[in-house]
N, C-alpha and C positions, 0 to 999 in steps of 0.2 A: 843374515842381514846386516849391511854394512852400517857402521857408529854414526849417529846423528838422524836416521832415516825411523820417521814414526807413522803408524798407519793407523788410522780412527775412524770408525765406522758410526755412522749415525742415522736416523732416520727424518725424512724431513716429508710434510705433506704440502700439496701445492692444492691451494685453492681454486678449483676450477668454478665454473660459474653453476655448474650444477651442483656441485658440494657446498656452494656458498646458500644456493636456495635451500638444498636439504638442513642445515646449519639453523636457517633461520627458520625455518618451519618446526625443526624439533625444540626452539625455545617458546614456541608461541602457546600459550593455553588455548582451553578447547573453543573459548568464544572468540578470540582471536584469532585464531588457525580459520574457524567459521566465516568470519567477516573477510579475511584475508583471500580466502578463496572465492566467495562471493566477487570481491572485487576483480579477481583476475579474471573469472570467467565471464563476467560481463566485457570483457577485452578483447576476449578469444573466441571466436565463434564456432570453432574446433572442439571446444571444451565448455563441459555443461553438467549440472547435477541431475542424475537420474531420475530423482524425484520431482523434476519442475515439470517433465512432461512424458511421463510413463507409458501414456499411450499417443504415439505422435498422429493425428488424423490425416497429415500428408503423407503417412507411410515411410517416415523416415525411421532409420535404424540406427540405434545407438549401442555402442559397445560399453558394455558397463563395467567397471571396475571396483572390486569388492578388497576392500583392506582385510588384512588376515585376523581372526578373532579369537585364536589360541597358538599355542607353541608349535601346533601340526598345521597350521594353515600358511604357510609361507610362500606359495608359488605363484607367479606373479602372472601377468597376461601376456599373452602371446604376443599382443600388439607393440609391445615395447620390445626393444632392444636390450637384451642384459648388457652388452656394453656400456651402457650409458647408465646402469645404477652408480649413484653416488656410494661410495663405500665408506662403511664408518668403523669398521672393525680393524684393528692393527694386529689379530690372529684370529684364529679362527672359534676362539670362544668355547673350544671344547673343554669337557670336565665330567666328573662324575655327576651324576644328577639321582639325588637320594630320595626328591619328590617327585612324584608322578603330575606334572603338570600337563593338562590335557583342555581339549575345549569346553563348552558347556556352563561356562562359569556365569554367564548372564541369561540363559536359556528361560529362569524362571520367573523372568520380569511380566508384570500382568499390564493389561492394557492401559491403566492410570497411572503407570511410570513407576509405582511402587515393586518390590518383589515379593514372593511369597514366604521368604524371612521376616519380613514385617520391619526393615530396614528403614530409617528417618534420615534424609539429607542434614547435613550438619552445615554449621556457617564456618568459613573459613577464616581466620583471622589477616587482616592486610600486614604483608612484610614492608616495612621500611628498606632501604638503599641500606643504612647502616645495619640492618638487621641480616641481610641478606650477604653482605662481606664480613660481618663478625662470625657468622656462620662458617664461612670459607676460612677464615681466619684460624677459627679453634679447631680445622681439620689441617691445618697446615705446619709443616715443623719447622718453628721458628725457636729462637731462645726467649726466654721469658723477656728480656729488653727489648728487643726486636717487636715482641708481641704489644709491649706496653704504648710504643713509639706507634705502632701501627693503631692501635685503637684510639690514641689522641687523635690522629690524622684523618680516622673514618668519622669520628666524631664532628671534625671539621668541615666536612663536605655540604656542599649546598644543594638545593634539589636534583640539580643538571648534574652533580656527582664532581663538581670543580671545587679545587681548594684555593679561595679566595683571601685567606688572612697570610700574613706574611712570616716568615720562617722565625721569628723572634718571638711571636707573640705563641706561636705553636710549640715551640722550646720551653718557655715559661709554663706552658697548661701541661708539661710532663709533672710526675710526682716528685717530691723534693728527692728522693734518695735514686732517680735516674736525672743522670747530666749527660745529654747527647749535644755533639757537634753538629751543624748545618748540614755538614758532607754525610754524617750517619742518616739523619733525617731525610734526607736526598734518597740514599741509598733505600730505605724500608719505603719510600714514597714511590719508587721505581718498581717494588716487587708488587704494592698495592695496583699500579695500573696493570698489571696483567692478570688480576682476578677476574671473572665474569661480575658484571660486562667492561670487557674491555676498555682501557680509558679514563677509567675514574681515576680523580685524586690527581687529574692533570691539571696546568697552571694557568693555560690558554686553551684555544683551539687550535693553534698550531701544534701544541704538544698532544693533546688528544687524538689528533688524527694520525700524527706521526708514528705513536706507539701501536695505534691500529694498525699501519700498513706495515711496521715490523715484524708483526705476528703472522705478514702472508711468508710465503716462501721464498727465497730470493731469484726462483728462476718465473716466478710471477709476472706476465708479460704486464710492461710499461711500470713496473714497482718503482724502480729509481727512479724514472722523470717523475712519477706521481710524489716521491718524497719530496724532488729537486721545488715542485711546484708547490707544496706545503711548506717549504723551507723559505720561499722569498717570493712566490706570484700568488697567495691565497686572494689578493682584490683582483687580480687579472679575471682571475678563476670563477670570484662571487659574479663580475660583469659577464661571464660566460664570452669572452673574447678570445676563442680559441686560435684565430689567426696571431693575435698579436704576441699570446703565449708562446707558441712554437716559434715567431721569430726571435724574440727575448732568449729562450733556452736552447735556440737553435736545433729544432727538432723536426721531424715531419707533422704536415697538422693531423694527419690520421694518427699518429702515435700519443700527439698532446691530447686529440680529442676522447682515446681510449684512456688516458691516464685521468682526464677528468672524470671520465664513468666511473673509474676505480675508487677515484676520491670520494664521491656522491655516493657511492655504496657503504660509505662507512657513518657509523653515529657521531653527529657532535655533541649530543647530550646523552650520553651512556647512562646517566642516573636517572633519567627521567622514564626509560623502560620499565622500571619497578614503581607502578603506580598502587597508592596506599589506599583507593578507594574503598569501602567495605563491599565485602561481596554477600548478598543473601543468601543464597543458594547455593551449591557445589555438585554438579553433575560428575560421578567419579569416571576417568578416563580407563580403570583397571577393576575387576574384582577379584577377591581372594575368597575363596570356600574351601570348606573339608568335607571330602567326599571318601568313605569307606576309610576311614584314618590317615589319609592324603591330602596335604594341602595342595590346590588346583588355583591356576591364575590363567584368568583371559582378558581380552580386551572388551569393553562395553562396545556392542556393535551400534549402539546408538551416538555414539559419539564419533563414531569413525564415516567420515563423508566418503559418498559414492559417485563418484566421478565418472562420467564418458566421453568418448570420443564418437562425434556424430557421423556416422559413417555416407549420411548425404552429402556433408561439405568434404571429407574423406575422397568422396569419388570425384566430385568437382576439380580436385586438383590435378589432375589427369588432362583435365581439358583446358585448364588454364594456361593461359601464356604469358611470357614477358614477366612485367613486373609482379602481376596478380600471382603467378605460379610462385614466383622464387616469395611473394610474402605468406601465402599460405603454406607452402613447405615450412617456412620459419615458424608459423605458429603452431603446425602441427609438430614440430620439435619440441617447442616449448612445453606443449600440452603433455606430450609423452614425459618428460624430463619432470614436469611437476607430478605425474602418477607416479613415477618412479621417486620421487622424492616424499611422497605420502605413505608408499611402499616401507621405506627406510624407515620411515617415522614411527610406523608402527610396529615395524619388527624390534626397532631397537627401544623402543617404550616394553614392549613385553619381554623383550629379554632382562633388561636392567631389572623389573618389578619381580621376574622370576628369582633373578639373583637376591634381589633383597627380601624376600619371601623366606627363600630357604636360609639365610641368615637370621633371621627374626622370626622363625615359626613358634620359637618359645614363647615371645610377646602374644602372639595369635593365639597360643594354648592356653597361657598364663595370667596375661595380664602385664601393664605397665613395669611390676616390677622383676621379670624375668628378660627386659628386654638387653641385649648384648652391646657391647661397644662396637660401634661401625662407621667405618671413614670411607671419602671418597676412593682412594687409592684400591682400597679392598675390592669393591665392586669392580672396579676399572678391570683391575688386575682380571677377576673370573670373566668378565664378558669379552675382554680382549680390546678395551676401549679407553680413551684420553678421560682422565679426571676432569676435564671441561666439559666433556660430552653428558658425562653422568651429573654433573651439576646443573647442564641445560635440561634434561631428560627430567630430572627429579626436582625442578622447579615448578612450582604451580601446575603439577601434575597429581591426580588426587589415587586413591585406592580403596577400594569398599569392602570392608570386611565385617565378620561379626563384632567386632570392638567398635566397630564407628567407620565413619570416613576419615582417611588422614592423607596430608600433604606425604609427599615420597621423602621428601626431605627429613619426616617427621621421624623416621627408623634411622638417623645418622645422629650419633654423639659420641664425644670422648670418653675415655676410658678412666676410671678410678683403679689403682691396686685394690687390691683384696690380701686377706693374710695368708690364704694358699696358693699366692703367687698368681691368681688368675687377674680379670678384670671386671667391674662392674660398669654398666653404661650409666653417664649422668641421668640421662631420663627413668633409669631403673634407681636411683640414690631419690629423687625428686620425688617418686611415686611411694619411695617407703617414709621419705620426710613427711609427706601430704598424709599418711597414714598414722604417723605417731602422732601428728597434729592433731588429727580429727579424734583420735583416742585419748586423749591427755585428759587430766584434772583442771576443768576452766578455770579453778579456783587456784590451782598452780600448775600454770603452764610451762612447759618445758624449754629451759632457755637454748640457746643456740651450741654452748658448749654441752649441754646434758644430750642435745639431739646428737651431736657429733659422738657422745662417750656413750649413747645406745647404738649407732651404728659401729662404732668399733667392736662392741659385743657382737653382732652380727656378721662381722669378718671386714666390714668397709672403714678403710682407712682414708679418712676425709678430716679436713682441719675445720676447727669453728668457724673461719674466715668463708670457706667454701659452702659451708651449710648457709651461712650469711648471704652469700651469694645466690645460692640457690633459693631460700627463701623469699628475698626479694624479686627475684624473678619469676616466681610464682604469684607474687601480691599476696604472702601471708604475714600478717602485722607480725611486730617485734612481742616477745612473752611479755612485756609491760603493757603494752595495747591490745593483746587479746585478754590479758586479765581484766583489765578496765571494761572491755567489752562484753566480757564474762558476767 
């Protein structure tokens, strides 16, 4: 190799329209997915829900697409071209599987929506934007200083996800022992912008749209033109004056129109995606049951949409001419993309749920005190996907277990060192803390220091201030307040 020459290998992901749709469907909750599909089906005559018209009096035939409900059911419909499938995996995701995951997890549900084991649905606590970002922050490898700065920035976000406070007030909000420059605050803010949802912690609309465009592959059509529009011509874009926009930027009108479509696909209010409206009941997306000593995972078939291609309308395509034929072929292609995206969503959800159950089988067997530390990166590496994909698939997706119904995010937590060189998850430590408080003498409640020392005797190396943080997060009063209440 000649001196001065360097070779660098990297992987890049091009966000095709199909992949963009698949990503959007993946991050939707069950109810949001249902509403989204209903809206799409209303505008596409070639696509419909099979239950809408199970026996058509007109003799129309329906090609029903059933999504997989177990790890063994991953075959797709013959009507969909496999080359059009949006790919999630960065690898084959293969590896040793110590647990036998097979179908049948939800087959015991009875007619009234309950199951034979008598599980009751649990309410899901609403998650704020700040909680969602702090959860990601706790799973990110940052220094204590950067984490402190990031926490201040996250606390200052408005409901839409923007930073509206000036930099001087944010610096003043830092703890007294942390002195940061404006450049350092900006560096951490730029990192936060790439959290999920992308674009949070932006200063204005232009900043928000730009960082979302920067996440696209450099080869994405009209990406550079879209960046130029965001930088200087947002007002023309708002007026939808494509002709003038093209003249000012010296671009082709078709290219300018395509760039405008790309910009409109972005989210101008990324923080608003996390709605804190309380949820009364949760229908689980996934089931985990133990059968013959092995944990088995399956999708909830009641939560998987059954979409069909109306063969009567498909047959009319061959008879159509001109613009009608072109329009119907486009609708058919969009319907096939949607069906394939739904199959990818179901397969991804199942694969991630299997990986989580493999890692947290001790929790399912023995309870919260047996929860293992788990971060996004570990599951991402096991299933061959990106960490952002794991974040999307575990947000507002629920798993039904003999111990209750939990959001998939519940199984992730940072680790605390133990005396034997291992680590214990924050969830396990909180369960131990709760157990100690429940068993204490109400006349002499345990102080935070006493709890920390008791945990030390159990081999958990945790500081008093960490105990206080966990106690406050669990809404457990201080020892003096518990004594007064007792």
